[in-house]
N, C-alpha and C positions, 0 to 999 in steps of 0.2 A: 501832273500834277491836274485835278479836277475844277472845271472854270463854271462858277456858277452860272447855271442854266435862267433867270429871271433877269430882269430889267438893276441897272445899276443905279450907283451915284458918282459924284464926281467933284471932284475943289482941288482947288493948291494943296497939294504936299506932296514936303517933301523926306528927307533924310532930317531938314534945319525944322520943317514947321509942318507942328503936328498939331496944326488949332485945333483940326475937327478930327481926331482920337475920335468922342463919341459920333460922328457917322460912320466913320470907317467901325466901332462895334455894330454901331444898331443895322447896317450890312452881313456882317459875321451874324447876327444874332437871328435875319432871315436869310442866308443864305445869299446873298446876291453881289454881284460885283462890283466893287470901287475900284470907280480910277482917277488915281493921280496926277490932274497933268503939272507943266511946270514940276518933275521929280526930280531935278537936278539942280536946284536953284541955291546957292550958295551966299552961306550968308557971313560972318566976319571971317577974319584974318585967321581966328584960332582956331575955331570949325574948319574952315579950308585944310589949314596944318598938319592938323588932325584927323581928319578925311587920307591928304595924299599920303599920310606915312603910313598909312592901314591900306593904304594900294599900294605902295614900295615893297612892305610887306607879302606882299597876295601876289606879285609882277603881274598888276590890276592899274586902270587907269581910274579918277577919283569919281569919272562919269559912272564906273561900271560897279563900283562899291555902293554909291548912291543908288543907284539900282537892284544893288542883288540885297544891301538890308531893309528896301518895301520889297522883294517878291517875297526875304524871310518874314518879316514882319505879322502878315495876314494871309493864308493861302483866299481873301476874294479880294486881294488885290492886283492893279491890272495897267500895270506907270504907263502912261501916253509921254513920252520925251519925243520932239519934236529934231526933223533932222534935214536936211539939205544936203545928206550926202551918201554915197552907201557904204564909204569908211567910217560915217557916223550909226549909220543903222548897221554896219557890224559889229563892233565895239557895243553896242545896248545890244545888240544880241546874246553876247557873248560873257553880256550878265544872268544873262540864266545857267549859266554852269560855274559861279565865281561861290564857294563856298563861303561861309563867314564862321568863324570858331568863335564857340562862346566869348572869348575872352577879346576877340574885335567886337562884337557886340556891344557890351556891353563896353563897351570906350566906345563905340559911336551911341549907343540911348543914352548914355551923358551931353553930345552936342544941345540936346532942343532944352536941357536944361529942364525945369520941373514943369512938372504939367497941370 
């Protein structure tokens, strides 16, 4: 993965909160980093259940699925998940190795609803 070399933009963005997609698109166009903070925020129970189902299919955690989705969503995305424990840091780092199938991505993409 090639990281952007210029300054970037940050906003609250996650699998379920895509309000700032226009900012992400501008970052992609300019080749600068987009830093989503609060990248693993959870919405209503139906969305949580769907993320958990995908996680179970991939032998991963819901947090890993949410981070993997962000990393796969755009090459300029550099999520900033907060953590206070080493085991959570290791869980977060493992998300980079998680491979989402097209079917998984389609299911996850539908969770935020129409843009």
